[in-house]
Biopython code that builds the backbone (N, CA, C, O; Angstrom):
import numpy as np
from Bio.PDB.StructureBuilder import StructureBuilder

atoms = [
    (1, "UNK", "N", (-26.199, 3.424, 4.474)),
    (1, "UNK", "CA", (-25.198, 2.391, 4.618)),
    (1, "UNK", "C", (-25.012, 1.707, 3.263)),
    (1, "UNK", "O", (-25.987, 1.350, 2.602)),
    (2, "UNK", "N", (-23.777, 1.532, 2.863)),
    (2, "UNK", "CA", (-23.500, 0.886, 1.581)),
    (2, "UNK", "C", (-23.112, -0.565, 1.804)),
    (2, "UNK", "O", (-22.664, -0.947, 2.885)),
    (3, "UNK", "N", (-23.288, -1.352, 0.779)),
    (3, "UNK", "CA", (-22.937, -2.758, 0.840)),
    (3, "UNK", "C", (-21.747, -3.023, -0.052)),
    (3, "UNK", "O", (-21.511, -2.303, -1.023)),
    (4, "UNK", "N", (-21.010, -4.045, 0.276)),
    (4, "UNK", "CA", (-19.865, -4.449, -0.523)),
    (4, "UNK", "C", (-20.018, -5.927, -0.810)),
    (4, "UNK", "O", (-20.224, -6.731, 0.099)),
    (5, "UNK", "N", (-19.915, -6.278, -2.076)),
    (5, "UNK", "CA", (-20.027, -7.668, -2.477)),
    (5, "UNK", "C", (-18.679, -8.099, -3.032)),
    (5, "UNK", "O", (-18.166, -7.488, -3.970)),
    (6, "UNK", "N", (-18.103, -9.148, -2.456)),
    (6, "UNK", "CA", (-16.870, -9.702, -2.973)),
    (6, "UNK", "C", (-17.219, -10.904, -3.833)),
    (6, "UNK", "O", (-18.002, -11.759, -3.419)),
    (7, "UNK", "N", (-16.646, -10.973, -5.022)),
    (7, "UNK", "CA", (-16.977, -12.020, -5.972)),
    (7, "UNK", "C", (-15.765, -12.917, -6.174)),
    (7, "UNK", "O", (-14.691, -12.449, -6.552)),
    (8, "UNK", "N", (-15.942, -14.207, -5.920)),
    (8, "UNK", "CA", (-14.866, -15.170, -6.132)),
    (8, "UNK", "C", (-14.422, -15.168, -7.582)),
    (8, "UNK", "O", (-15.253, -15.186, -8.490)),
    (9, "UNK", "N", (-13.110, -15.147, -7.806)),
    (9, "UNK", "CA", (-12.577, -15.186, -9.162)),
    (9, "UNK", "C", (-12.511, -13.836, -9.850)),
    (9, "UNK", "O", (-12.117, -13.767, -11.014)),
    (10, "UNK", "N", (-12.882, -12.761, -9.168)),
    (10, "UNK", "CA", (-12.825, -11.430, -9.789)),
    (10, "UNK", "C", (-11.367, -10.977, -9.883)),
    (10, "UNK", "O", (-10.591, -11.174, -8.948)),
    (11, "UNK", "N", (-11.001, -10.376, -11.004)),
    (11, "UNK", "CA", (-9.633, -9.897, -11.215)),
    (11, "UNK", "C", (-9.330, -8.704, -10.309)),
    (11, "UNK", "O", (-10.230, -7.947, -9.945)),
    (12, "UNK", "N", (-8.053, -8.544, -9.947)),
    (12, "UNK", "CA", (-7.629, -7.426, -9.114)),
    (12, "UNK", "C", (-8.170, -6.114, -9.640)),
    (12, "UNK", "O", (-8.108, -5.831, -10.836)),
    (13, "UNK", "N", (-8.700, -5.320, -8.725)),
    (13, "UNK", "CA", (-9.180, -3.965, -8.974)),
    (13, "UNK", "C", (-10.473, -3.912, -9.785)),
    (13, "UNK", "O", (-10.902, -2.824, -10.168)),
    (14, "UNK", "N", (-11.103, -5.049, -10.058)),
    (14, "UNK", "CA", (-12.394, -5.028, -10.745)),
    (14, "UNK", "C", (-13.508, -4.957, -9.702)),
    (14, "UNK", "O", (-13.268, -5.162, -8.512)),
    (15, "UNK", "N", (-14.708, -4.670, -10.152)),
    (15, "UNK", "CA", (-15.842, -4.611, -9.234)),
    (15, "UNK", "C", (-15.980, -5.952, -8.522)),
    (15, "UNK", "O", (-16.022, -6.999, -9.169)),
    (16, "UNK", "N", (-16.050, -5.926, -7.209)),
    (16, "UNK", "CA", (-16.206, -7.146, -6.434)),
    (16, "UNK", "C", (-14.922, -7.877, -6.116)),
    (16, "UNK", "O", (-14.959, -8.915, -5.455)),
    (17, "UNK", "N", (-13.783, -7.369, -6.565)),
    (17, "UNK", "CA", (-12.505, -8.045, -6.322)),
    (17, "UNK", "C", (-12.078, -7.909, -4.862)),
    (17, "UNK", "O", (-12.323, -6.884, -4.226)),
    (18, "UNK", "N", (-11.442, -8.947, -4.343)),
    (18, "UNK", "CA", (-10.927, -8.934, -2.978)),
    (18, "UNK", "C", (-9.705, -8.022, -2.867)),
    (18, "UNK", "O", (-9.546, -7.326, -1.864)),
    (19, "UNK", "N", (-8.844, -8.017, -3.881)),
    (19, "UNK", "CA", (-7.638, -7.185, -3.874)),
    (19, "UNK", "C", (-7.872, -5.946, -4.736)),
    (19, "UNK", "O", (-8.299, -6.045, -5.886)),
    (20, "UNK", "N", (-7.584, -4.777, -4.158)),
    (20, "UNK", "CA", (-7.757, -3.506, -4.857)),
    (20, "UNK", "C", (-6.419, -2.768, -4.926)),
    (20, "UNK", "O", (-5.621, -2.823, -3.990)),
    (21, "UNK", "N", (-6.186, -2.086, -6.030)),
    (21, "UNK", "CA", (-4.976, -1.277, -6.181)),
    (21, "UNK", "C", (-5.146, 0.031, -5.421)),
    (21, "UNK", "O", (-6.244, 0.582, -5.339)),
    (22, "UNK", "N", (-4.040, 0.514, -4.869)),
    (22, "UNK", "CA", (-4.020, 1.798, -4.169)),
    (22, "UNK", "C", (-2.847, 2.601, -4.716)),
    (22, "UNK", "O", (-1.692, 2.220, -4.523)),
    (23, "UNK", "N", (-3.131, 3.705, -5.395)),
    (23, "UNK", "CA", (-2.086, 4.544, -5.989)),
    (23, "UNK", "C", (-1.552, 5.498, -4.929)),
    (23, "UNK", "O", (-2.285, 6.338, -4.406)),
    (24, "UNK", "N", (-0.268, 5.359, -4.618)),
    (24, "UNK", "CA", (0.345, 6.213, -3.597)),
    (24, "UNK", "C", (1.019, 7.436, -4.211)),
    (24, "UNK", "O", (1.337, 8.385, -3.494)),
    (25, "UNK", "N", (1.242, 7.432, -5.521)),
    (25, "UNK", "CA", (1.873, 8.572, -6.180)),
    (25, "UNK", "C", (3.249, 8.223, -6.698)),
    (25, "UNK", "O", (3.542, 7.060, -6.975)),
    (26, "UNK", "N", (4.102, 9.242, -6.831)),
    (26, "UNK", "CA", (5.440, 9.012, -7.368)),
    (26, "UNK", "C", (6.517, 9.745, -6.580)),
    (26, "UNK", "O", (7.569, 10.082, -7.122)),
    (27, "UNK", "N", (6.252, 9.992, -5.298)),
    (27, "UNK", "CA", (7.236, 10.624, -4.422)),
    (27, "UNK", "C", (7.186, 9.924, -3.063)),
    (27, "UNK", "O", (6.203, 9.254, -2.748)),
    (28, "UNK", "N", (8.231, 10.074, -2.265)),
    (28, "UNK", "CA", (8.269, 9.477, -0.935)),
    (28, "UNK", "C", (7.040, 9.916, -0.149)),
    (28, "UNK", "O", (6.716, 11.103, -0.105)),
    (29, "UNK", "N", (6.350, 8.949, 0.478)),
    (29, "UNK", "CA", (5.111, 9.261, 1.200)),
    (29, "UNK", "C", (4.866, 8.251, 2.301)),
    (29, "UNK", "O", (5.281, 7.097, 2.205)),
    (30, "UNK", "N", (4.183, 8.697, 3.357)),
    (30, "UNK", "CA", (3.718, 7.776, 4.395)),
    (30, "UNK", "C", (2.635, 6.895, 3.808)),
    (30, "UNK", "O", (1.853, 7.329, 2.962)),
    (31, "UNK", "N", (2.594, 5.657, 4.263)),
    (31, "UNK", "CA", (1.586, 4.712, 3.783)),
    (31, "UNK", "C", (0.421, 4.723, 4.770)),
    (31, "UNK", "O", (0.636, 4.512, 5.964)),
    (32, "UNK", "N", (-0.807, 4.962, 4.304)),
    (32, "UNK", "CA", (-1.972, 4.949, 5.207)),
    (32, "UNK", "C", (-2.100, 3.612, 5.929)),
    (32, "UNK", "O", (-1.598, 2.594, 5.454)),
    (33, "UNK", "N", (-2.765, 3.617, 7.061)),
    (33, "UNK", "CA", (-2.936, 2.397, 7.853)),
    (33, "UNK", "C", (-3.612, 1.306, 7.040)),
    (33, "UNK", "O", (-4.581, 1.556, 6.323)),
    (34, "UNK", "N", (-3.089, 0.097, 7.159)),
    (34, "UNK", "CA", (-3.676, -1.044, 6.476)),
    (34, "UNK", "C", (-2.644, -2.111, 6.177)),
    (34, "UNK", "O", (-1.465, -1.967, 6.501)),
    (35, "UNK", "N", (-3.106, -3.188, 5.552)),
    (35, "UNK", "CA", (-2.255, -4.301, 5.114)),
    (35, "UNK", "C", (-2.060, -4.166, 3.615)),
    (35, "UNK", "O", (-3.023, -3.936, 2.884)),
    (36, "UNK", "N", (-0.828, -4.305, 3.149)),
    (36, "UNK", "CA", (-0.527, -4.065, 1.742)),
    (36, "UNK", "C", (0.418, -5.108, 1.161)),
    (36, "UNK", "O", (1.226, -5.709, 1.869)),
    (37, "UNK", "N", (0.294, -5.302, -0.133)),
    (37, "UNK", "CA", (1.300, -5.978, -0.951)),
    (37, "UNK", "C", (1.895, -4.914, -1.858)),
    (37, "UNK", "O", (1.210, -3.967, -2.242)),
    (38, "UNK", "N", (3.173, -5.067, -2.204)),
    (38, "UNK", "CA", (3.775, -4.248, -3.246)),
    (38, "UNK", "C", (4.457, -5.209, -4.220)),
    (38, "UNK", "O", (5.181, -6.119, -3.815)),
    (39, "UNK", "N", (4.213, -4.987, -5.496)),
    (39, "UNK", "CA", (4.903, -5.763, -6.531)),
    (39, "UNK", "C", (6.305, -5.182, -6.688)),
    (39, "UNK", "O", (6.531, -4.033, -6.307)),
    (40, "UNK", "N", (7.252, -5.942, -7.238)),
    (40, "UNK", "CA", (8.586, -5.386, -7.445)),
    (40, "UNK", "C", (8.513, -4.064, -8.222)),
    (40, "UNK", "O", (7.947, -3.995, -9.313)),
    (41, "UNK", "N", (9.099, -3.024, -7.631)),
    (41, "UNK", "CA", (9.070, -1.685, -8.220)),
    (41, "UNK", "C", (10.463, -1.085, -8.132)),
    (41, "UNK", "O", (11.016, -0.937, -7.043)),
    (42, "UNK", "N", (11.025, -0.740, -9.281)),
    (42, "UNK", "CA", (12.375, -0.165, -9.306)),
    (42, "UNK", "C", (12.392, 1.187, -8.604)),
    (42, "UNK", "O", (11.471, 1.990, -8.756)),
    (43, "UNK", "N", (13.443, 1.427, -7.839)),
    (43, "UNK", "CA", (13.701, 2.692, -7.161)),
    (43, "UNK", "C", (12.724, 3.023, -6.040)),
    (43, "UNK", "O", (12.540, 4.192, -5.701)),
    (44, "UNK", "N", (12.095, 1.995, -5.459)),
    (44, "UNK", "CA", (11.186, 2.205, -4.328)),
    (44, "UNK", "C", (11.511, 1.186, -3.237)),
    (44, "UNK", "O", (11.646, -0.007, -3.511)),
    (45, "UNK", "N", (11.634, 1.662, -2.004)),
    (45, "UNK", "CA", (11.760, 0.782, -0.849)),
    (45, "UNK", "C", (10.609, 1.075, 0.111)),
    (45, "UNK", "O", (10.087, 2.189, 0.142)),
    (46, "UNK", "N", (10.224, 0.082, 0.883)),
    (46, "UNK", "CA", (9.263, 0.276, 1.966)),
    (46, "UNK", "C", (10.086, 0.292, 3.242)),
    (46, "UNK", "O", (10.889, -0.608, 3.483)),
    (47, "UNK", "N", (9.884, 1.316, 4.055)),
    (47, "UNK", "CA", (10.747, 1.526, 5.218)),
    (47, "UNK", "C", (9.933, 1.708, 6.500)),
    (47, "UNK", "O", (8.830, 2.255, 6.489)),
    (48, "UNK", "N", (10.513, 1.232, 7.603)),
    (48, "UNK", "CA", (9.917, 1.304, 8.936)),
    (48, "UNK", "C", (10.712, 2.278, 9.795)),
    (48, "UNK", "O", (11.941, 2.223, 9.833)),
    (49, "UNK", "N", (10.008, 3.167, 10.482)),
    (49, "UNK", "CA", (10.657, 4.064, 11.436)),
    (49, "UNK", "C", (11.007, 3.251, 12.677)),
    (49, "UNK", "O", (10.118, 2.765, 13.377)),
    (50, "UNK", "N", (12.304, 3.104, 12.950)),
    (50, "UNK", "CA", (12.753, 2.303, 14.091)),
    (50, "UNK", "C", (13.185, 3.156, 15.282)),
    (50, "UNK", "O", (13.751, 2.633, 16.242)),
    (51, "UNK", "N", (12.925, 4.459, 15.232)),
    (51, "UNK", "CA", (13.250, 5.344, 16.348)),
    (51, "UNK", "C", (12.294, 5.042, 17.499)),
    (51, "UNK", "O", (11.078, 5.127, 17.326)),
    (52, "UNK", "N", (12.811, 4.700, 18.641)),
    (52, "UNK", "CA", (11.975, 4.319, 19.783)),
    (52, "UNK", "C", (11.823, 5.435, 20.815)),
    (52, "UNK", "O", (11.336, 5.189, 21.919)),
    (53, "UNK", "N", (12.230, 6.653, 20.473)),
    (53, "UNK", "CA", (12.116, 7.758, 21.429)),
    (53, "UNK", "C", (10.708, 8.320, 21.515)),
    (53, "UNK", "O", (10.388, 9.052, 22.452)),
    (54, "UNK", "N", (9.860, 7.984, 20.542)),
    (54, "UNK", "CA", (8.501, 8.508, 20.539)),
    (54, "UNK", "C", (8.376, 9.840, 19.830)),
    (54, "UNK", "O", (7.294, 10.427, 19.810)),
    (55, "UNK", "N", (9.461, 10.331, 19.246)),
    (55, "UNK", "CA", (9.445, 11.613, 18.557)),
    (55, "UNK", "C", (9.560, 11.365, 17.054)),
    (55, "UNK", "O", (10.638, 11.029, 16.564)),
    (56, "UNK", "N", (8.465, 11.528, 16.324)),
    (56, "UNK", "CA", (8.449, 11.234, 14.887)),
    (56, "UNK", "C", (9.379, 12.160, 14.098)),
    (56, "UNK", "O", (9.824, 11.803, 13.007)),
    (57, "UNK", "N", (9.675, 13.341, 14.638)),
    (57, "UNK", "CA", (10.563, 14.252, 13.904)),
    (57, "UNK", "C", (12.001, 13.751, 13.882)),
    (57, "UNK", "O", (12.817, 14.252, 13.109)),
    (58, "UNK", "N", (12.324, 12.762, 14.725)),
    (58, "UNK", "CA", (13.650, 12.146, 14.729)),
    (58, "UNK", "C", (13.608, 10.754, 14.108)),
    (58, "UNK", "O", (14.314, 9.848, 14.551)),
    (59, "UNK", "N", (12.781, 10.592, 13.087)),
    (59, "UNK", "CA", (12.590, 9.269, 12.470)),
    (59, "UNK", "C", (13.911, 8.708, 11.957)),
    (59, "UNK", "O", (14.756, 9.428, 11.424)),
    (60, "UNK", "N", (14.057, 7.410, 12.134)),
    (60, "UNK", "CA", (15.209, 6.681, 11.624)),
    (60, "UNK", "C", (14.656, 5.479, 10.873)),
    (60, "UNK", "O", (14.211, 4.510, 11.487)),
    (61, "UNK", "N", (14.683, 5.540, 9.547)),
    (61, "UNK", "CA", (14.028, 4.518, 8.730)),
    (61, "UNK", "C", (14.974, 3.392, 8.331)),
    (61, "UNK", "O", (16.136, 3.615, 7.990)),
    (62, "UNK", "N", (14.433, 2.164, 8.386)),
    (62, "UNK", "CA", (15.147, 0.967, 7.964)),
    (62, "UNK", "C", (14.306, 0.264, 6.900)),
    (62, "UNK", "O", (13.079, 0.229, 6.988)),
    (63, "UNK", "N", (14.970, -0.288, 5.907)),
    (63, "UNK", "CA", (14.281, -0.949, 4.792)),
    (63, "UNK", "C", (13.666, -2.273, 5.251)),
    (63, "UNK", "O", (14.343, -3.100, 5.863)),
    (64, "UNK", "N", (12.368, -2.467, 4.949)),
    (64, "UNK", "CA", (11.705, -3.741, 5.230)),
    (64, "UNK", "C", (11.301, -4.463, 3.939)),
    (64, "UNK", "O", (11.140, -5.684, 3.947)),
    (65, "UNK", "N", (11.136, -3.733, 2.835)),
    (65, "UNK", "CA", (10.959, -4.318, 1.502)),
    (65, "UNK", "C", (11.966, -3.615, 0.601)),
    (65, "UNK", "O", (11.864, -2.413, 0.356)),
    (66, "UNK", "N", (12.932, -4.373, 0.117)),
    (66, "UNK", "CA", (14.059, -3.799, -0.629)),
    (66, "UNK", "C", (13.656, -3.307, -2.018)),
    (66, "UNK", "O", (12.611, -3.672, -2.557)),
    (67, "UNK", "N", (14.525, -2.467, -2.573)),
    (67, "UNK", "CA", (14.370, -1.929, -3.920)),
    (67, "UNK", "C", (14.159, -3.055, -4.939)),
    (67, "UNK", "O", (14.891, -4.044, -4.954)),
    (68, "UNK", "N", (13.157, -2.884, -5.777)),
    (68, "UNK", "CA", (12.851, -3.802, -6.875)),
    (68, "UNK", "C", (12.539, -5.229, -6.409)),
    (68, "UNK", "O", (12.792, -6.195, -7.129)),
    (69, "UNK", "N", (11.987, -5.348, -5.200)),
    (69, "UNK", "CA", (11.474, -6.629, -4.728)),
    (69, "UNK", "C", (10.033, -6.410, -4.277)),
    (69, "UNK", "O", (9.631, -5.281, -3.995)),
    (70, "UNK", "N", (9.272, -7.468, -4.211)),
    (70, "UNK", "CA", (7.894, -7.368, -3.748)),
    (70, "UNK", "C", (7.785, -7.887, -2.334)),
    (70, "UNK", "O", (8.712, -8.507, -1.814)),
    (71, "UNK", "N", (6.645, -7.632, -1.712)),
    (71, "UNK", "CA", (6.442, -8.139, -0.369)),
    (71, "UNK", "C", (5.122, -7.707, 0.218)),
    (71, "UNK", "O", (4.331, -7.009, -0.417)),
    (72, "UNK", "N", (4.899, -8.138, 1.448)),
    (72, "UNK", "CA", (3.697, -7.844, 2.208)),
    (72, "UNK", "C", (4.119, -7.073, 3.442)),
    (72, "UNK", "O", (5.130, -7.396, 4.065)),
    (73, "UNK", "N", (3.347, -6.050, 3.800)),
    (73, "UNK", "CA", (3.667, -5.296, 5.004)),
    (73, "UNK", "C", (2.404, -4.683, 5.594)),
    (73, "UNK", "O", (1.379, -4.572, 4.922)),
    (74, "UNK", "N", (2.492, -4.294, 6.838)),
    (74, "UNK", "CA", (1.388, -3.667, 7.558)),
    (74, "UNK", "C", (1.827, -2.269, 7.958)),
    (74, "UNK", "O", (2.940, -2.075, 8.446)),
    (75, "UNK", "N", (0.952, -1.297, 7.751)),
    (75, "UNK", "CA", (1.262, 0.083, 8.122)),
    (75, "UNK", "C", (0.316, 0.573, 9.206)),
    (75, "UNK", "O", (-0.873, 0.253, 9.206)),
    (76, "UNK", "N", (0.861, 1.351, 10.127)),
    (76, "UNK", "CA", (0.030, 1.979, 11.161)),
    (76, "UNK", "C", (-0.416, 3.377, 10.733)),
    (76, "UNK", "O", (-1.135, 4.055, 11.466)),
    (77, "UNK", "N", (0.014, 3.804, 9.547)),
    (77, "UNK", "CA", (-0.368, 5.117, 9.036)),
    (77, "UNK", "C", (0.620, 6.217, 9.373)),
    (77, "UNK", "O", (0.474, 7.342, 8.896)),
    (78, "UNK", "N", (1.627, 5.915, 10.188)),
    (78, "UNK", "CA", (2.591, 6.932, 10.613)),
    (78, "UNK", "C", (4.036, 6.480, 10.397)),
    (78, "UNK", "O", (4.857, 7.243, 9.887)),
    (79, "UNK", "N", (4.344, 5.255, 10.780)),
    (79, "UNK", "CA", (5.735, 4.805, 10.845)),
    (79, "UNK", "C", (6.215, 3.972, 9.668)),
    (79, "UNK", "O", (7.312, 3.416, 9.717)),
    (80, "UNK", "N", (5.428, 3.875, 8.624)),
    (80, "UNK", "CA", (5.828, 3.163, 7.411)),
    (80, "UNK", "C", (5.766, 4.150, 6.255)),
    (80, "UNK", "O", (4.800, 4.899, 6.112)),
    (81, "UNK", "N", (6.810, 4.141, 5.432)),
    (81, "UNK", "CA", (6.795, 5.008, 4.258)),
    (81, "UNK", "C", (7.277, 4.247, 3.032)),
    (81, "UNK", "O", (8.036, 3.282, 3.129)),
    (82, "UNK", "N", (6.815, 4.708, 1.880)),
    (82, "UNK", "CA", (7.362, 4.260, 0.602)),
    (82, "UNK", "C", (8.381, 5.323, 0.227)),
    (82, "UNK", "O", (8.037, 6.495, 0.073)),
    (83, "UNK", "N", (9.640, 4.911, 0.079)),
    (83, "UNK", "CA", (10.715, 5.859, -0.188)),
    (83, "UNK", "C", (11.186, 5.731, -1.631)),
    (83, "UNK", "O", (11.576, 4.652, -2.077)),
    (84, "UNK", "N", (11.142, 6.848, -2.351)),
    (84, "UNK", "CA", (11.629, 6.882, -3.732)),
    (84, "UNK", "C", (13.133, 7.137, -3.695)),
    (84, "UNK", "O", (13.587, 8.138, -3.141)),
    (85, "UNK", "N", (13.899, 6.227, -4.288)),
    (85, "UNK", "CA", (15.354, 6.341, -4.291)),
    (85, "UNK", "C", (15.846, 7.280, -5.383)),
    (85, "UNK", "O", (16.821, 8.005, -5.184)),
    (86, "UNK", "N", (15.183, 7.273, -6.535)),
    (86, "UNK", "CA", (15.539, 8.188, -7.621)),
    (86, "UNK", "C", (14.408, 8.241, -8.629)),
    (86, "UNK", "O", (13.604, 7.313, -8.724)),
    (87, "UNK", "N", (14.350, 9.316, -9.373)),
    (87, "UNK", "CA", (13.332, 9.463, -10.409)),
    (87, "UNK", "C", (11.940, 9.667, -9.823)),
    (87, "UNK", "O", (11.786, 10.117, -8.688)),
    (88, "UNK", "N", (10.936, 9.327, -10.617)),
    (88, "UNK", "CA", (9.548, 9.466, -10.198)),
    (88, "UNK", "C", (8.761, 8.195, -10.535)),
    (88, "UNK", "O", (7.832, 8.235, -11.342)),
    (89, "UNK", "N", (9.131, 7.072, -9.918)),
    (89, "UNK", "CA", (8.407, 5.832, -10.204)),
    (89, "UNK", "C", (6.976, 5.900, -9.684)),
    (89, "UNK", "O", (6.699, 6.587, -8.700)),
    (90, "UNK", "N", (6.089, 5.205, -10.332)),
    (90, "UNK", "CA", (4.709, 5.126, -9.862)),
    (90, "UNK", "C", (4.630, 4.079, -8.757)),
    (90, "UNK", "O", (5.007, 2.925, -8.959)),
    (91, "UNK", "N", (4.139, 4.485, -7.593)),
    (91, "UNK", "CA", (4.028, 3.576, -6.458)),
    (91, "UNK", "C", (2.592, 3.066, -6.389)),
    (91, "UNK", "O", (1.671, 3.822, -6.082)),
    (92, "UNK", "N", (2.412, 1.788, -6.674)),
    (92, "UNK", "CA", (1.095, 1.166, -6.590)),
    (92, "UNK", "C", (1.152, 0.055, -5.564)),
    (92, "UNK", "O", (1.957, -0.870, -5.671)),
    (93, "UNK", "N", (0.289, 0.157, -4.570)),
    (93, "UNK", "CA", (0.176, -0.862, -3.543)),
    (93, "UNK", "C", (-1.123, -1.627, -3.776)),
    (93, "UNK", "O", (-2.011, -1.147, -4.480)),
    (94, "UNK", "N", (-1.233, -2.800, -3.192)),
    (94, "UNK", "CA", (-2.446, -3.604, -3.318)),
    (94, "UNK", "C", (-2.915, -3.973, -1.923)),
    (94, "UNK", "O", (-2.120, -4.389, -1.080)),
    (95, "UNK", "N", (-4.217, -3.820, -1.682)),
    (95, "UNK", "CA", (-4.755, -4.106, -0.363)),
    (95, "UNK", "C", (-6.102, -4.815, -0.472)),
    (95, "UNK", "O", (-6.737, -4.835, -1.527)),
    (96, "UNK", "N", (-6.514, -5.394, 0.652)),
    (96, "UNK", "CA", (-7.821, -6.028, 0.723)),
    (96, "UNK", "C", (-8.874, -4.952, 0.526)),
    (96, "UNK", "O", (-8.748, -3.851, 1.063)),
    (97, "UNK", "N", (-9.912, -5.262, -0.240)),
    (97, "UNK", "CA", (-11.003, -4.328, -0.520)),
    (97, "UNK", "C", (-11.593, -3.817, 0.789)),
    (97, "UNK", "O", (-12.217, -4.570, 1.536)),
    (98, "UNK", "N", (-11.388, -2.518, 1.059)),
    (98, "UNK", "CA", (-11.877, -1.928, 2.301)),
    (98, "UNK", "C", (-13.002, -0.937, 2.051)),
    (98, "UNK", "O", (-13.267, -0.072, 2.886)),
    (99, "UNK", "N", (-13.661, -1.059, 0.916)),
    (99, "UNK", "CA", (-14.809, -0.190, 0.726)),
    (99, "UNK", "C", (-15.012, 0.346, -0.663)),
    (99, "UNK", "O", (-15.678, 1.368, -0.828)),
    (100, "UNK", "N", (-14.464, -0.302, -1.675)),
    (100, "UNK", "CA", (-14.729, 0.155, -3.033)),
    (100, "UNK", "C", (-16.226, 0.044, -3.266)),
    (100, "UNK", "O", (-16.844, -0.966, -2.928)),
    (101, "UNK", "N", (-16.798, 1.081, -3.841)),
    (101, "UNK", "CA", (-18.233, 1.098, -4.080)),
    (101, "UNK", "C", (-18.610, -0.013, -5.073)),
    (101, "UNK", "O", (-17.873, -0.315, -6.011)),
    (102, "UNK", "N", (-19.761, -0.594, -4.835)),
    (102, "UNK", "CA", (-20.285, -1.595, -5.763)),
    (102, "UNK", "C", (-20.716, -0.883, -7.023)),
    (102, "UNK", "O", (-21.539, 0.031, -6.970)),
    (103, "UNK", "N", (-20.168, -1.292, -8.165)),
    (103, "UNK", "CA", (-20.470, -0.596, -9.402)),
    (103, "UNK", "C", (-21.298, -1.430, -10.366)),
    (103, "UNK", "O", (-21.614, -0.980, -11.467)),
    (104, "UNK", "N", (-21.644, -2.627, -9.963)),
    (104, "UNK", "CA", (-22.426, -3.512, -10.827)),
    (104, "UNK", "C", (-23.459, -4.256, -9.985)),
    (104, "UNK", "O", (-23.335, -4.344, -8.763)),
    (105, "UNK", "N", (-24.450, -4.774, -10.638)),
    (105, "UNK", "CA", (-25.467, -5.581, -9.970)),
    (105, "UNK", "C", (-25.222, -7.045, -10.270)),
    (105, "UNK", "O", (-24.992, -7.424, -11.418)),
    (106, "UNK", "N", (-25.272, -7.862, -9.236)),
    (106, "UNK", "CA", (-25.029, -9.296, -9.390)),
    (106, "UNK", "C", (-26.336, -10.042, -9.134)),
    (106, "UNK", "O", (-27.035, -9.766, -8.159)),
    (107, "UNK", "N", (-26.651, -10.966, -9.992)),
    (107, "UNK", "CA", (-27.897, -11.723, -9.832)),
    (107, "UNK", "C", (-27.617, -13.040, -9.131)),
    (107, "UNK", "O", (-28.536, -13.825, -8.901)),
]
sb = StructureBuilder()
sb.init_structure("model")
sb.init_model(0)
sb.init_chain("A")
sb.init_seg("    ")
for serial, (resi, resn, name, xyz) in enumerate(atoms, 1):
    if name == "N":
        sb.init_residue(resn, " ", resi, " ")
    sb.init_atom(name, np.array(xyz, "f"), 0.0, 1.0, " ", f" {name:<3s}", serial, name[0])
structure = sb.get_structure()
C-alpha cells in the first residue's frame, strides 16, 4: 500500500501538490472519469454526449466548455470528450491528486 502526502502551498504538479496536470494528448479523446479543470486552450472544446437513447454509437455532443475558455467539469469516463477543432493543440487538464507517487521525504 502506498501513501500520498499533500503539502500545503505546493505548486501545481510538484511532489505533494493537490492539483496535478493530466496530459490528454493532441487529438479528440474521451476524458477519463474524474473532476477536471481546463485552462483556456485554443482550438479545444469540452463536450457532453446529450444522446439519451443509451446508444453511445449515436453520440450527439454539445459544448460545455467553449473554445479558448477555461472551466471546471466532471467526466464519467464515457460521455465527455475533449474535441480538437483544428490543428494539434496540446490538451492539458488539471485534477485533484488521485495517486501521484510520493517522490520526496518530508520531515
